[in-house]
C-alpha positions in Angstrom: -6.0 -7.1 8.3 -4.2 -8.3 4.8 -6.6 -10.9 3.5 -3.5 -12.6 2.0 -3.8 -10.9 -1.4 -1.5 -7.9 -2.6 -3.7 -5.3 -0.5 -1.6 -3.1 1.8 -3.4 -1.4 4.4 -1.6 2.1 5.9 -3.5 3.5 9.0 -2.6 6.8 10.5 -2.4 7.5 14.3 -0.4 4.4 14.9 1.4 4.5 12.0 0.0 1.0 11.2 1.3 -1.0 8.1 -0.5 -4.3 7.4 0.2 -6.6 4.6 0.8 -10.6 3.8 4.9 -11.0 4.5 4.5 -14.1 2.0 3.0 -12.0 -1.0 5.7 -9.3 -0.3 8.8 -11.0 0.8 12.4 -9.5 1.6 14.3 -8.3 -1.8 17.4 -10.1 -1.5 20.3 -8.1 0.0 17.9 -5.4 1.5 16.9 -5.6 5.1 13.8 -3.1 4.3 12.5 -3.2 1.1 9.7 -5.9 0.2 8.2 -6.9 -3.1 5.8 -8.7 -5.4 7.5 -9.1 -9.0 4.5 -9.4 -10.6 1.8 -7.4 -8.8 1.1 -3.7 -9.8 -1.1 -1.4 -7.8 -4.4 -1.2 -9.5 -6.5 1.2 -7.1 -5.7 3.8 -4.7 -8.7 4.2 -2.0 -8.1 7.2 0.9 -11.0 7.0 3.4 -12.0 7.9 7.0 -10.0 11.0 7.8 -12.5 14.0 8.2 -9.5 16.6 6.8 -9.8 14.7 3.5 -13.0 14.0 1.1 -12.7 10.3 0.4 -11.0 9.5 -2.5 -11.0 6.1 -4.8 -8.6 6.4 -8.0 -10.9 3.8 -9.3 -8.8 1.5 -11.6 -5.6 2.2 -13.5 -5.5 0.2 -16.5 -1.9 0.3 -16.8 -1.0 0.3 -13.3 -0.3 3.3 -10.9 3.4 4.5 -11.6 3.8 7.3 -9.2 5.2 7.7 -5.3 3.2 7.8 -2.3 4.5 9.2 1.0 3.4 8.9 4.3 5.3 11.2 6.6 5.0 10.1 10.4 6.2 12.3 13.5 
């Protein structure tokens, strides 16, 4: 579960997203976009899947600027 911080957890298998709705409120006028205006993605960790070697990006000084896509079917 989210710990009321800026952490977002994406779990495969059940396609589960966990985050704090108060930390990431809906963007006004949008129905699907949530955003925190001052937080930046500083670290990405992928783990617990035997197909991939565990990955830890370490801390990005300037914040991650790319895009992460998770495709569900």
